[in-house]
OpenMM code with the backbone's topology and positions (N, CA, C; nanometers):
from openmm import Vec3, app, unit

residues = "MET ALA ILE ILE SER ARG GLU ASP TYR LYS ALA LEU SER LYS ILE THR GLU SER SER LEU ASP THR LEU ILE ASP LEU LEU ILE PRO ALA VAL GLU GLU ASP TYR LEU SER VAL ARG GLY ILE PRO PHE THR GLU GLU GLU ASP ARG SER LEU VAL TYR PRO ALA GLY SER THR ILE THR ALA LYS LEU MET LEU ASP TRP LEU LEU SER PRO GLU SER GLY LYS ALA LEU GLY SER GLY VAL SER SER GLU THR ILE GLY LYS TYR SER TYR ALA LEU ALA GLU LEU ASP ASN GLU THR GLY TYR PRO LYS ALA ILE ILE GLY ARG ILE ALA SER PHE VAL ARG ALA ARG".split()
positions = [
    Vec3(2.3914, 1.6699, 1.2897),
    Vec3(2.3105, 1.6277, 1.1716),
    Vec3(2.1781, 1.5485, 1.2128),
    Vec3(2.1069, 1.6012, 1.1315),
    Vec3(1.9567, 1.5315, 1.1589),
    Vec3(1.9348, 1.4004, 1.0535),
    Vec3(1.8168, 1.3421, 1.1157),
    Vec3(1.8014, 1.2104, 1.0277),
    Vec3(1.7948, 1.2339, 0.8976),
    Vec3(1.7680, 1.3383, 0.8566),
    Vec3(1.7257, 1.3916, 0.7059),
    Vec3(1.7666, 1.5015, 0.6589),
    Vec3(1.8350, 1.5821, 0.5686),
    Vec3(1.8728, 1.7111, 0.5698),
    Vec3(1.7641, 1.7567, 0.4522),
    Vec3(1.7138, 1.9055, 0.4778),
    Vec3(1.6107, 1.9563, 0.3629),
    Vec3(1.6500, 1.9371, 0.2075),
    Vec3(1.8257, 1.9414, 0.2086),
    Vec3(1.8739, 1.9092, 0.0575),
    Vec3(1.8478, 1.7607, 0.0349),
    Vec3(1.8738, 1.6770, 0.1135),
    Vec3(1.8356, 1.5361, 0.0739),
    Vec3(1.7188, 1.5006, 0.0600),
    Vec3(1.6261, 1.5331, 0.1450),
    Vec3(1.4854, 1.5255, 0.0873),
    Vec3(1.4581, 1.6013, -0.0124),
    Vec3(1.4641, 1.7017, -0.0780),
    Vec3(1.4288, 1.7470, -0.1667),
    Vec3(1.4787, 1.6580, -0.2871),
    Vec3(1.5945, 1.6336, -0.2939),
    Vec3(1.6807, 1.5291, -0.3909),
    Vec3(1.5999, 1.4275, -0.4164),
    Vec3(1.5637, 1.3461, -0.2830),
    Vec3(1.4852, 1.2182, -0.3346),
    Vec3(1.3325, 1.2625, -0.3519),
    Vec3(1.3085, 1.3620, -0.3321),
    Vec3(1.1582, 1.3619, -0.3914),
    Vec3(1.1530, 1.4289, -0.5291),
    Vec3(1.2716, 1.4828, -0.5854),
    Vec3(1.3139, 1.5399, -0.6877),
    Vec3(1.1876, 1.6834, -0.7218),
    Vec3(1.2630, 1.7849, -0.6036),
    Vec3(1.1981, 1.9034, -0.5796),
    Vec3(1.2851, 1.9936, -0.5721),
    Vec3(1.3073, 2.0831, -0.7058),
    Vec3(1.3538, 2.1655, -0.7243),
    Vec3(1.3412, 2.3601, -0.6801),
    Vec3(1.2106, 2.3507, -0.6640),
    Vec3(1.1597, 2.4773, -0.5973),
    Vec3(1.2048, 2.4906, -0.4689),
    Vec3(1.1865, 2.6390, -0.4363),
    Vec3(1.2669, 2.6504, -0.2663),
    Vec3(1.1279, 2.7238, -0.1856),
    Vec3(0.9824, 2.6828, -0.2103),
    Vec3(0.9021, 2.7264, -0.1878),
    Vec3(0.8512, 2.6630, -0.0434),
    Vec3(0.8676, 2.5616, -0.0270),
    Vec3(0.8860, 2.4123, 0.0705),
    Vec3(0.9556, 2.4599, 0.1721),
    Vec3(1.0769, 2.4928, 0.1453),
    Vec3(1.2040, 2.5187, 0.2339),
    Vec3(1.1510, 2.5446, 0.3893),
    Vec3(1.1360, 2.6280, 0.3989),
    Vec3(1.0792, 2.6968, 0.5599),
    Vec3(1.0208, 2.5842, 0.6362),
    Vec3(0.9341, 2.5139, 0.5308),
    Vec3(0.8446, 2.4109, 0.6232),
    Vec3(0.9144, 2.2811, 0.6447),
    Vec3(0.9795, 2.2669, 0.5383),
    Vec3(1.0549, 2.1030, 0.5267),
    Vec3(1.1452, 2.1411, 0.6386),
    Vec3(1.2184, 2.2808, 0.7344),
    Vec3(1.2980, 2.2891, 0.7796),
    Vec3(1.2392, 2.3116, 0.9489),
    Vec3(1.1384, 2.3079, 0.9232),
    Vec3(1.0385, 2.3032, 1.0406),
    Vec3(1.0012, 2.1551, 1.0765),
    Vec3(0.9740, 2.0675, 0.9882),
    Vec3(0.9433, 1.9395, 1.0108),
    Vec3(1.0187, 1.8152, 1.0428),
    Vec3(1.1573, 1.8673, 0.9728),
    Vec3(1.2834, 1.7664, 0.9890),
    Vec3(1.2719, 1.7401, 1.1789),
    Vec3(1.2631, 1.8481, 1.2663),
    Vec3(1.2953, 1.7385, 1.3707),
    Vec3(1.2049, 1.6988, 1.4920),
    Vec3(1.0872, 1.7650, 1.4103),
    Vec3(0.9387, 1.6943, 1.4346),
    Vec3(0.9422, 1.5072, 1.3778),
    Vec3(0.9990, 1.5216, 1.2806),
    Vec3(1.0069, 1.4138, 1.1992),
    Vec3(1.0716, 1.2617, 1.3009),
    Vec3(1.2010, 1.3744, 1.3192),
    Vec3(1.2886, 1.2960, 1.4582),
    Vec3(1.2621, 1.2404, 1.5265),
    Vec3(1.1975, 1.3219, 1.6332),
    Vec3(1.1618, 1.3116, 1.7085),
    Vec3(1.0352, 1.2129, 1.7193),
    Vec3(0.9564, 1.2108, 1.5790),
    Vec3(0.8650, 1.0846, 1.6110),
    Vec3(0.9306, 0.9525, 1.5365),
    Vec3(1.0446, 0.9892, 1.4981),
    Vec3(1.0610, 0.8509, 1.4533),
    Vec3(1.1374, 0.8107, 1.5950),
    Vec3(1.1945, 0.8743, 1.6545),
    Vec3(1.2594, 0.8260, 1.8044),
    Vec3(1.1656, 0.7693, 1.8799),
    Vec3(1.0512, 0.8175, 1.9067),
    Vec3(0.9563, 0.7879, 2.0098),
    Vec3(0.8807, 0.6316, 1.9565),
    Vec3(0.8697, 0.6115, 1.8043),
    Vec3(0.8158, 0.4643, 1.7353),
    Vec3(0.9074, 0.4019, 1.8048),
    Vec3(1.0662, 0.4655, 1.7467),
    Vec3(1.1693, 0.3074, 1.7951),
    Vec3(1.1877, 0.2965, 1.9421),
    Vec3(1.1340, 0.3761, 2.0043),
    Vec3(1.1753, 0.3617, 2.1378),
    Vec3(1.3210, 0.3482, 2.2188),
    Vec3(1.4024, 0.3140, 2.1493),
    Vec3(1.5292, 0.3737, 2.1767),
    Vec3(1.5795, 0.4972, 2.1188),
    Vec3(1.7248, 0.5137, 2.1894),
    Vec3(1.7950, 0.6406, 2.1396),
    Vec3(1.8727, 0.5922, 1.9951),
    Vec3(1.8791, 0.6760, 1.9319),
    Vec3(1.9829, 0.6579, 1.8255),
    Vec3(2.1418, 0.6064, 1.9153),
    Vec3(2.2303, 0.5192, 1.8518),
    Vec3(2.3820, 0.5279, 1.8620),
    Vec3(2.4508, 0.6655, 1.8904),
    Vec3(2.4769, 0.6843, 1.9549),
    Vec3(2.6386, 0.8030, 1.9640),
    Vec3(2.7668, 0.7704, 1.9535),
    Vec3(2.8239, 0.8289, 1.8491),
    Vec3(2.9922, 0.8113, 1.8281),
    Vec3(3.0399, 0.8649, 1.9149),
    Vec3(3.1729, 0.8607, 1.9583),
    Vec3(3.2623, 0.9241, 2.0535),
    Vec3(3.2839, 1.0501, 2.0381),
    Vec3(3.2514, 1.1133, 1.9447),
    Vec3(3.2439, 1.2617, 1.8490),
    Vec3(3.0902, 1.3128, 1.9291),
    Vec3(3.0237, 1.2471, 1.9466),
    Vec3(2.8554, 1.2739, 1.9947),
    Vec3(2.8279, 1.2974, 1.8894),
    Vec3(2.8225, 1.2318, 1.7353),
    Vec3(2.7317, 1.2243, 1.6246),
    Vec3(2.6730, 1.0748, 1.6338),
    Vec3(2.5500, 1.1024, 1.5986),
    Vec3(2.4201, 1.0294, 1.6043),
    Vec3(2.4914, 0.9137, 1.4771),
    Vec3(2.4267, 0.7777, 1.5160),
    Vec3(2.4403, 0.6789, 1.3993),
    Vec3(2.2894, 0.6437, 1.3409),
    Vec3(2.2552, 0.6978, 1.2502),
    Vec3(2.0782, 0.6306, 1.2070),
    Vec3(2.0823, 0.4946, 1.1558),
    Vec3(1.9873, 0.4178, 1.1905),
    Vec3(2.0112, 0.2974, 1.1313),
    Vec3(1.9949, 0.3040, 1.0032),
    Vec3(2.0092, 0.1758, 0.9480),
    Vec3(2.0165, 0.1492, 0.8035),
    Vec3(1.8491, 0.1775, 0.7433),
    Vec3(1.8030, 0.2763, 0.6503),
    Vec3(1.6823, 0.2676, 0.6171),
    Vec3(1.6235, 0.4076, 0.6919),
    Vec3(1.6266, 0.4575, 0.7512),
    Vec3(1.6350, 0.5938, 0.8438),
    Vec3(1.5777, 0.6861, 0.7461),
    Vec3(1.6934, 0.7294, 0.6797),
    Vec3(1.6786, 0.8359, 0.5584),
    Vec3(1.5642, 0.8233, 0.4919),
    Vec3(1.5382, 0.7050, 0.4255),
    Vec3(1.3958, 0.6541, 0.3327),
    Vec3(1.2539, 0.6849, 0.4443),
    Vec3(1.2826, 0.6521, 0.5371),
    Vec3(1.1324, 0.6557, 0.6512),
    Vec3(1.1415, 0.7827, 0.6635),
    Vec3(1.2857, 0.8583, 0.6783),
    Vec3(1.2191, 1.0170, 0.7244),
    Vec3(1.1487, 1.1025, 0.6157),
    Vec3(1.1873, 1.0087, 0.5099),
    Vec3(1.1498, 1.1124, 0.3493),
    Vec3(0.9699, 1.1091, 0.3529),
    Vec3(0.9812, 0.9477, 0.3896),
    Vec3(0.8310, 0.8880, 0.3791),
    Vec3(0.7561, 1.0158, 0.4694),
    Vec3(0.7761, 0.9751, 0.5882),
    Vec3(0.7597, 1.0894, 0.6984),
    Vec3(0.6758, 1.2413, 0.6691),
    Vec3(0.8262, 1.2608, 0.6163),
    Vec3(0.8196, 1.3974, 0.5475),
    Vec3(0.6738, 1.4040, 0.4466),
    Vec3(0.6933, 1.3284, 0.3322),
    Vec3(0.5766, 1.3251, 0.2281),
    Vec3(0.4878, 1.2815, 0.3022),
    Vec3(0.4274, 1.2117, 0.3958),
    Vec3(0.2879, 1.2056, 0.4648),
    Vec3(0.2545, 1.3392, 0.5199),
    Vec3(0.3609, 1.4099, 0.5950),
    Vec3(0.3285, 1.5519, 0.6652),
    Vec3(0.3207, 1.6590, 0.5800),
    Vec3(0.3659, 1.6400, 0.4250),
    Vec3(0.3461, 1.7588, 0.3549),
    Vec3(0.2191, 1.7262, 0.2451),
    Vec3(0.1750, 1.6215, 0.2301),
    Vec3(0.0407, 1.5779, 0.1661),
    Vec3(-0.0434, 1.6319, 0.2261),
    Vec3(-0.1499, 1.6725, 0.1369),
    Vec3(-0.2885, 1.6826, 0.1547),
    Vec3(-0.3592, 1.5882, 0.2302),
    Vec3(-0.3625, 1.4611, 0.1976),
    Vec3(-0.4128, 1.3382, 0.2373),
    Vec3(-0.3780, 1.3091, 0.3877),
    Vec3(-0.2986, 1.3647, 0.4560),
    Vec3(-0.2688, 1.3661, 0.6115),
    Vec3(-0.3483, 1.4429, 0.6907),
    Vec3(-0.3682, 1.5646, 0.5977),
    Vec3(-0.5120, 1.6612, 0.7387),
    Vec3(-0.6528, 1.5734, 0.6425),
    Vec3(-0.6545, 1.5202, 0.5761),
    Vec3(-0.7940, 1.4150, 0.5377),
    Vec3(-0.8010, 1.3432, 0.6202),
    Vec3(-0.7220, 1.3084, 0.6564),
    Vec3(-0.6900, 1.1555, 0.7328),
    Vec3(-0.7278, 1.1715, 0.8946),
    Vec3(-0.6425, 1.3112, 0.9046),
    Vec3(-0.7013, 1.3565, 1.0396),
    Vec3(-0.7643, 1.4038, 1.0819),
    Vec3(-0.8227, 1.4840, 0.9946),
    Vec3(-0.9717, 1.5800, 0.9959),
    Vec3(-1.0744, 1.4957, 0.9752),
    Vec3(-1.1104, 1.4145, 0.9434),
    Vec3(-1.2273, 1.3513, 0.8608),
    Vec3(-1.2914, 1.2650, 0.9305),
    Vec3(-1.2223, 1.1660, 0.9960),
    Vec3(-1.2549, 1.0434, 1.0628),
    Vec3(-1.3031, 0.9272, 0.9514),
    Vec3(-1.2925, 0.9535, 0.8571),
    Vec3(-1.3399, 0.8697, 0.6835),
    Vec3(-1.2324, 0.8179, 0.6153),
    Vec3(-1.2045, 0.6960, 0.6378),
    Vec3(-1.1051, 0.6065, 0.6497),
    Vec3(-1.1045, 0.5600, 0.4572),
    Vec3(-1.2651, 0.5616, 0.3847),
    Vec3(-1.2807, 0.5317, 0.2747),
    Vec3(-1.4214, 0.5864, 0.2191),
    Vec3(-1.4232, 0.6041, 0.0742),
    Vec3(-1.5551, 0.6201, 0.0376),
    Vec3(-1.5739, 0.5629, -0.0844),
    Vec3(-1.7095, 0.5612, -0.1239),
    Vec3(-1.7530, 0.4745, -0.2601),
    Vec3(-1.8624, 0.5887, -0.2707),
    Vec3(-1.8530, 0.6559, -0.4785),
    Vec3(-1.9483, 0.7194, -0.5101),
    Vec3(-1.9643, 0.6132, -0.6307),
    Vec3(-2.0682, 0.5630, -0.6467),
    Vec3(-2.0751, 0.4669, -0.7842),
    Vec3(-1.9596, 0.3990, -0.8085),
    Vec3(-1.9024, 0.3887, -0.9096),
    Vec3(-1.7935, 0.2988, -0.9159),
    Vec3(-1.6666, 0.3521, -0.8891),
    Vec3(-1.6730, 0.5092, -0.8597),
    Vec3(-1.5468, 0.5354, -0.7869),
    Vec3(-1.5358, 0.4896, -0.6743),
    Vec3(-1.4342, 0.4581, -0.6128),
    Vec3(-1.3845, 0.4241, -0.4660),
    Vec3(-1.2545, 0.4514, -0.4563),
    Vec3(-1.2233, 0.5070, -0.3249),
    Vec3(-1.1499, 0.5795, -0.2593),
    Vec3(-1.0913, 0.5291, -0.1135),
    Vec3(-0.9513, 0.5038, -0.1110),
    Vec3(-0.9367, 0.4759, 0.0255),
    Vec3(-0.7843, 0.5091, 0.0756),
    Vec3(-0.8150, 0.6074, 0.2309),
    Vec3(-0.6615, 0.6917, 0.2837),
    Vec3(-0.5988, 0.5611, 0.3525),
    Vec3(-0.4594, 0.5889, 0.3425),
    Vec3(-0.4124, 0.5207, 0.4527),
    Vec3(-0.4043, 0.4712, 0.5435),
    Vec3(-0.4014, 0.3537, 0.5873),
    Vec3(-0.4302, 0.2728, 0.7139),
    Vec3(-0.3450, 0.3770, 0.8485),
    Vec3(-0.4204, 0.4464, 0.9326),
    Vec3(-0.2860, 0.5223, 1.0273),
    Vec3(-0.2795, 0.4337, 1.1778),
    Vec3(-0.1548, 0.4778, 1.1942),
    Vec3(-0.1150, 0.4249, 1.2945),
    Vec3(-0.1766, 0.5446, 1.4013),
    Vec3(-0.2789, 0.4398, 1.4910),
    Vec3(-0.3619, 0.5533, 1.6362),
    Vec3(-0.2774, 0.6481, 1.6878),
    Vec3(-0.1511, 0.5714, 1.7371),
    Vec3(-0.0566, 0.6296, 1.8365),
    Vec3(0.0232, 0.7740, 1.7404),
    Vec3(0.0646, 0.7807, 1.6502),
    Vec3(0.1482, 0.8754, 1.5801),
    Vec3(0.0647, 0.9183, 1.4854),
    Vec3(-0.0075, 0.8619, 1.3757),
    Vec3(-0.1141, 0.9501, 1.2821),
    Vec3(-0.0463, 0.9283, 1.1504),
    Vec3(0.0488, 0.8565, 1.1358),
    Vec3(0.1592, 0.8168, 1.0346),
    Vec3(0.0791, 0.7426, 0.9657),
    Vec3(0.0988, 0.6886, 0.8198),
    Vec3(0.0476, 0.5630, 0.7974),
    Vec3(0.0839, 0.4460, 0.8577),
    Vec3(0.0345, 0.2950, 0.8626),
    Vec3(0.0849, 0.2285, 0.9567),
    Vec3(0.2260, 0.1580, 0.8535),
    Vec3(0.2172, 0.1907, 0.7336),
    Vec3(0.3432, 0.1093, 0.6416),
    Vec3(0.4552, 0.1608, 0.6847),
    Vec3(0.4925, 0.2755, 0.7169),
    Vec3(0.5500, 0.3571, 0.7522),
    Vec3(0.6271, 0.3485, 0.8951),
    Vec3(0.5441, 0.3489, 0.9776),
    Vec3(0.5694, 0.3043, 1.1391),
    Vec3(0.6238, 0.1658, 1.1121),
    Vec3(0.5628, 0.0759, 1.0265),
    Vec3(0.6152, -0.0671, 1.0393),
    Vec3(0.7696, -0.0405, 0.9668),
    Vec3(0.8300, 0.0084, 0.8852),
    Vec3(0.9673, 0.0625, 0.8752),
    Vec3(1.0405, 0.0797, 0.9231),
    Vec3(0.9868, 0.1484, 1.0865),
    Vec3(1.0887, 0.1614, 1.1699),
    Vec3(1.1036, 0.0573, 1.2733),
    Vec3(0.9866, -0.0020, 1.2942),
    Vec3(0.9913, -0.0912, 1.3981),
    Vec3(1.0406, -0.2054, 1.3259),
    Vec3(1.0505, -0.2462, 1.1987),
    Vec3(1.1205, -0.3709, 1.1085),
    Vec3(1.2942, -0.3333, 1.1512),
    Vec3(1.3537, -0.2251, 1.2137),
    Vec3(1.4896, -0.2162, 1.1940),
    Vec3(1.5140, -0.1918, 1.3808),
    Vec3(1.4315, -0.2181, 1.4808),
    Vec3(1.4595, -0.2010, 1.6121),
    Vec3(1.4724, -0.3378, 1.6024),
    Vec3(1.5695, -0.3660, 1.7081),
    Vec3(1.6579, -0.5048, 1.7522),
    Vec3(1.6755, -0.4561, 1.8972),
    Vec3(1.6247, -0.5477, 1.9754),
    Vec3(1.6005, -0.5381, 2.1289),
    Vec3(1.7780, -0.5718, 2.1341),
    Vec3(1.7580, -0.4954, 2.3079),
    Vec3(1.8983, -0.5005, 2.3241),
    Vec3(1.9210, -0.5716, 2.4597),
] * unit.nanometer
topology = app.Topology()
chain = topology.addChain("A")
for resn in residues:
    res = topology.addResidue(resn, chain)
    for name in ("N", "CA", "C"):
        topology.addAtom(name, app.Element.getBySymbol(name[0]), res)
C-alpha cells in the first residue's frame, strides 16, 4: 500500500475523469520518496511488513501531488521568479523549499509530525 492511492487522491481532489490516472500513478512513488526524504526516518513497519503512515500523511501526500500536477510548480521551478507586479496586479508564487522544490507550507506539514527517537 502506498502513502496515498490514486482513488483516494481523486476523491480528495474531486476528480472524476481518468485523463490524469497514468500521471498520478507515476507520481505517487515519487511523492512517497520525497516524503521519506523530508521526514528523515523510515515509516513504522508492522509484523506483517505493512507500513504505518503517520497522521496527516495522506493529506500531505495529496498536497504534494496537487503541487506536482499544477502549472505553478513548473513556473516556480523554471523561471526563478517568485513574484511580479504589473500596475495594480500582483502575483506571488509559493515560497519553495530549496532542497525539495515543494512549497515550504507543505514541507512544514511533514516536519511537524516527525518525532525524535
